[in-house]
C-alpha positions in Angstrom: 6.8 -20.3 -35.6 7.7 -19.4 -31.5 9.7 -22.3 -29.8 8.4 -23.7 -26.8 10.5 -25.9 -24.5 9.1 -29.3 -24.1 10.8 -30.1 -20.3 9.7 -28.0 -17.4 11.2 -28.7 -13.9 10.0 -31.6 -12.2 11.7 -29.9 -8.8 10.1 -26.9 -6.9 11.9 -24.0 -6.0 14.9 -25.3 -3.6 14.6 -22.4 -1.3 10.2 -21.9 -0.4 10.4 -20.2 2.8 7.7 -21.1 4.9 6.3 -17.4 5.3 5.7 -14.8 2.9 8.4 -12.4 2.0 8.3 -8.2 2.6 10.2 -6.3 -0.6 13.1 -5.8 1.3 13.5 -9.5 1.3 13.1 -9.6 -2.5 15.3 -7.1 -3.1 18.1 -8.9 -1.1 17.6 -12.3 -2.3 17.2 -10.7 -6.0 21.0 -9.4 -5.3 22.5 -12.5 -4.3 21.0 -15.0 -6.5 19.1 -16.1 -9.4 15.1 -15.3 -9.8 12.8 -17.4 -9.0 10.2 -19.6 -11.4 7.0 -17.8 -9.9 6.7 -15.1 -8.1 3.0 -13.6 -6.0 2.6 -9.9 -5.3 0.2 -8.9 -3.2 -1.0 -5.9 -1.1 -2.5 -3.1 -1.4 0.7 -0.7 -1.7 1.1 0.5 -4.9 4.4 2.0 -4.2 6.0 -1.3 -3.1 4.3 -3.1 -6.3 6.5 -0.5 -8.2 9.7 -1.1 -6.5 8.8 -5.3 -6.8 8.2 -5.1 -10.3 11.2 -3.0 -10.4 13.8 -5.1 -9.4 12.2 -8.1 -10.5 13.1 -6.4 -14.1 16.4 -5.0 -13.3 16.9 -8.9 -12.6 15.5 -11.1 -15.1 15.9 -8.3 -17.7 19.5 -7.4 -16.9 21.3 -9.2 -20.0 19.5 -10.2 -23.3 17.0 -8.5 -25.8 14.9 -7.4 -22.7 11.8 -6.5 -25.2 11.8 -10.0 -26.5 11.7 -11.7 -23.4 9.0 -9.0 -21.3 5.8 -9.8 -21.7 2.7 -8.0 -19.1 -0.8 -9.2 -19.1 -3.9 -7.9 -17.4 -7.0 -10.5 -16.4 -9.4 -11.2 -17.2 -8.4 -9.1 -20.2 -5.9 -11.3 -21.3 -6.7 -15.1 -21.2 -4.3 -18.2 -19.6 -4.0 -19.8 -22.6 -2.0 -16.6 -24.1 0.1 -15.8 -20.2 0.7 -20.0 -20.7 2.0 -19.6 -24.1 4.4 -17.0 -23.6 5.7 -18.6 -19.6 6.4 -21.7 -22.7 8.1 -19.4 -24.8 11.8 -19.4 -25.3 13.6 -16.5 -24.1 14.9 -14.9 -27.0 19.6 -14.6 -26.3 19.1 -14.4 -22.3 18.5 -17.4 -19.8 14.8 -16.6 -18.6 11.5 -14.4 -20.1 9.5 -12.3 -16.9 5.6 -12.6 -17.3 3.9 -10.3 -15.4 0.0 -11.5 -15.1 -2.1 -8.5 -13.4 -4.7 -8.1 -11.7 -5.7 -11.9 -10.8 -8.3 -11.5 -8.5 -10.8 -11.3 -10.6 -10.0 -15.0 -12.0 -12.4 -17.5 -12.1 -11.8 -21.4 -10.5 -11.7 -22.6 -14.2 -8.6 -20.0 -15.2 -6.6 -20.8 -11.9 -7.1 -24.8 -13.3 -5.7 -23.7 -16.5 -2.8 -22.5 -15.2 -2.1 -25.8 -13.1 0.1 -27.2 -14.7 3.2 -24.4 -14.8 2.0 -24.1 -11.5 2.8 -27.7 -11.0 5.7 -27.5 -12.6 7.4 -24.5 -13.6 9.2 -23.6 -16.4 12.9 -23.4 -16.2 13.3 -20.4 -18.4 10.9 -17.9 -17.1 10.4 -16.0 -14.7 6.1 -15.7 -13.8 5.0 -12.5 -11.5 1.6 -13.3 -10.3 -0.2 -9.6 -9.1 -3.2 -9.4 -6.6 -5.1 -7.0 -4.3 -5.7 -10.0 -2.0 -5.5 -13.6 -1.8 -7.6 -16.0 -0.6 -5.2 -18.3 0.8 -8.3 -20.8 1.5 -8.3 -21.6 -2.0 -7.1 -25.4 -3.3 -5.2 -23.9 -5.8 -3.7 -20.6 -4.0 -2.6 -23.4 -2.2 -0.8 -25.5 -4.7 0.8 -22.3 -6.0 2.0 -21.1 -1.9 4.2 -24.8 -2.2 5.8 -23.3 -5.8 6.4 -20.1 -5.3 7.2 -17.1 -3.4 4.8 -15.2 -1.6 5.5 -11.5 -1.3 3.6 -9.1 0.8 3.5 -5.8 -0.1 1.5 -4.2 2.8 0.6 -0.7 3.9 3.1 0.1 6.8 2.7 0.9 10.1 2.1 4.2 11.7 5.0 3.8 13.1 7.2 2.6 9.8 6.1 5.4 7.6 8.7 8.6 8.4 12.0 5.7 7.5 9.4 5.4 4.0 9.9 8.7 3.4 13.3 9.6 4.1 13.6 6.5 1.8 11.5 7.3 -1.1 13.1 11.0 -0.5 16.5 9.5 -1.3 15.2 8.1 -4.3 14.8 11.3 -5.9 17.7 12.5 -4.6 16.2 14.4 -1.5 17.2 14.9 2.4 13.8 15.8 4.9 14.7 17.2 7.7 12.7 14.9 10.7 10.6 18.4 11.2 9.7 18.1 7.5 9.5 13.8 7.6 6.8 14.9 10.6 4.6 17.6 8.6 4.6 15.7 5.2 3.6 12.3 7.2 0.7 13.7 8.8 -0.9 16.1 5.9 -0.2 12.8 3.5 -0.8 10.0 5.9 0.4 6.9 5.1 -0.1 5.6 1.4 3.1 5.1 0.3 2.2 5.7 -3.7 1.0 9.5 -2.1 3.9 10.6 -0.3 5.6 9.5 -3.0 3.5 11.3 -5.7 4.1 14.6 -3.3 6.8 14.4 -2.6 7.9 14.4 -7.0 6.2 17.6 -6.4 8.1 18.7 -4.0 11.6 17.9 -6.1 9.6 19.9 -9.1 9.5 22.8 -6.2 13.2 23.1 -5.3 14.6 22.9 -8.8 18.3 21.4 -9.3 20.6 23.7 -6.4 18.4 22.6 -3.5 18.1 19.0 -1.8 17.6 19.3 1.7 13.5 20.0 2.1 12.5 21.4 5.3 8.9 22.6 6.8 8.3 25.7 4.8 8.5 23.7 1.3 6.3 20.5 2.2 3.8 23.6 2.8 4.0 25.8 -0.1 4.0 22.4 -2.0 1.4 19.4 -0.6 -2.1 20.4 0.0 -3.5 20.3 3.2 -7.1 20.5 2.1 -7.9 16.8 2.7 -6.3 16.9 6.2 -8.1 20.4 7.2 -11.6 18.2 5.5 -10.6 15.2 8.5 -10.3 18.0 10.8 -13.7 19.0 10.3 -14.8 15.7 9.9 -14.1 14.8 13.9 -14.5 18.0 15.6 -18.0 17.9 14.1 -18.4 13.7 15.6 -16.8 15.2 18.7 -19.4 18.1 19.2 -21.7 15.3 17.5 -22.8 17.9 15.1 -24.3 15.2 12.6 -25.3 17.5 9.4 -22.1 19.2 9.6 -20.4 15.7 9.4 -22.5 14.3 7.0 -20.9 17.7 4.9 -17.5 16.8 5.8 -17.7 13.5 4.1 -19.3 14.6 1.5 -16.4 16.4 1.1 -13.9 14.2 1.1 -15.5 12.0 -1.5 -15.6 14.9 -3.5 -11.7 14.9 -3.4 -11.5 11.4 -5.1 -10.9 9.7 -0.9 -12.1 6.5 -1.0 -14.3 4.9 2.0 -11.4 2.5 3.2 -9.3 5.9 3.0 -11.3 7.8 4.8 -11.8 5.5 7.4 -8.2 4.8 8.5 -7.7 8.7 8.1 -10.4 8.9 11.2 -9.4 6.4 12.8 -5.9 8.2 13.1 -7.0 10.9 13.8 -9.1 9.9 17.3 -6.4 7.6 18.2 -4.3 10.5 18.1 -6.8 12.2 20.0 -6.6 9.2 22.6 -3.3 9.9 22.6 -3.3 13.2 24.0 -6.3 12.5 26.3 -4.4 9.3 28.0 -0.5 12.0 27.8 -2.6 14.8 28.9 -3.6 12.7 32.3 0.3 12.0 32.6 0.4 15.8 33.0 2.4 15.7 29.9 2.7 18.5 27.8 4.9 20.6 24.8 7.4 18.0 23.2 7.2 16.0 25.4 3.6 15.3 24.7 3.9 15.9 21.0 6.6 12.9 21.3 4.0 10.1 22.7 0.8 11.5 21.0 3.8 11.5 17.3 2.3 14.4 15.4 5.1 17.7 15.4 4.7 20.7 17.4 4.2 22.6 14.5 0.6 20.5 14.9 -0.1 20.4 17.8 -2.0 22.9 19.2 -5.4 22.1 16.4 -5.2 18.6 18.4 -5.5 20.0 21.6 -8.0 22.2 20.7 -10.3 19.8 19.5 -10.0 16.8 22.1 -11.7 19.3 24.7 -14.9 17.9 22.5 -13.4 13.8 23.1 -13.9 12.3 26.3 -12.9 8.5 26.8 -16.2 6.9 26.1 -16.5 8.5 23.1 -13.2 8.3 22.0 -13.8 3.9 22.9 -17.4 4.4 21.2 -15.9 5.6 18.1 -13.0 3.9 17.5 -15.3 0.6 18.1 -17.6 1.9 15.3 -15.3 2.3 13.1 -13.7 -1.0 13.3 -17.4 -2.0 12.8 -18.0 0.1 9.9 -14.8 -1.4 8.1 -15.7 -4.8 9.0 -18.8 -3.9 7.2 -17.4 -1.8 3.8 -15.3 -5.0 3.5 -17.4 -7.6 3.4 -20.8 -6.2 2.7 -22.7 -5.8 -0.9 -24.3 -2.5 0.5 -22.7 1.0 -1.4 -20.1 2.1 0.7 -20.7 5.7 1.5 -24.0 3.9 3.2 -22.0 2.2 5.7 -20.0 5.8 5.9 -22.7 7.6 6.2 -24.5 5.2 8.9 -21.3 5.5 10.9 -21.8 9.3 11.3 -25.2 9.0 12.7 -24.5 6.1 15.3 -21.2 8.4 16.1 -23.4 11.8 16.6 
């Protein structure tokens, strides 16, 4: 018969922060002290989620029999009763168990209510990690959860932060990128850290055991340029108001597996760069100075300069406005996502 803990902690986690943590804050906390009873990890960046879970596993399961003190569940396939049972089970030859409950975005209100006892009075001998893509903090149970747990937001980095993440991911794989190579991989892959990691893994395999410094040529030999070229073609068609070609480019991006929100973000990045070129040229910048202002490696600058000829300030402003409206519609409307993208192209062209 499985032993159960009969007494629960009657106090809230004493170091409960007033603001949500990021990955680095979580890592520093785990390095310095004991893990909390409940963590809520939320956000869309899978690389950061993997890093957070790895840090928690390393801390909680560092001693004792890890196989007997670790459970990972997925909602809604696993019932809340099963999760509670795992949390309340005493650890074997260890101070603490680790229980991970993923995909809680799918939980109904009644399921959250069933979790209430271990949320209100967290178990001393377990760390429960609740994982979601999005969290609605307006809900009563989420507010209560926020009072008794550590919330860690794993959001996608801003574009000006990606270069540092490329360096960090490369370090994790025993590589060092030249500054030019960092710019090229960011240009080709975008801001998704998970996709950047996948490409760096490929580069690591290509480099072999001897070479550790990655240059531009190494990146170009390994990383596919198909997606960025498709986005280039799409924004080129938008600039020329070629509706038919733009729709073909959109279909090509979808065939490559790019989701609708991702396509919008790629288009927005392209248009933002074209806007920066427009402003830079007004200031009389060119060459390396323009490249630095725009945030694009000189390797790619000529292509953007050619494309920028088809874009003026009014076109850039109206396109960015349409992108924001389409993004809002994609995230809130039940209408099929590709319909909104096609509507965006019709409006923009």
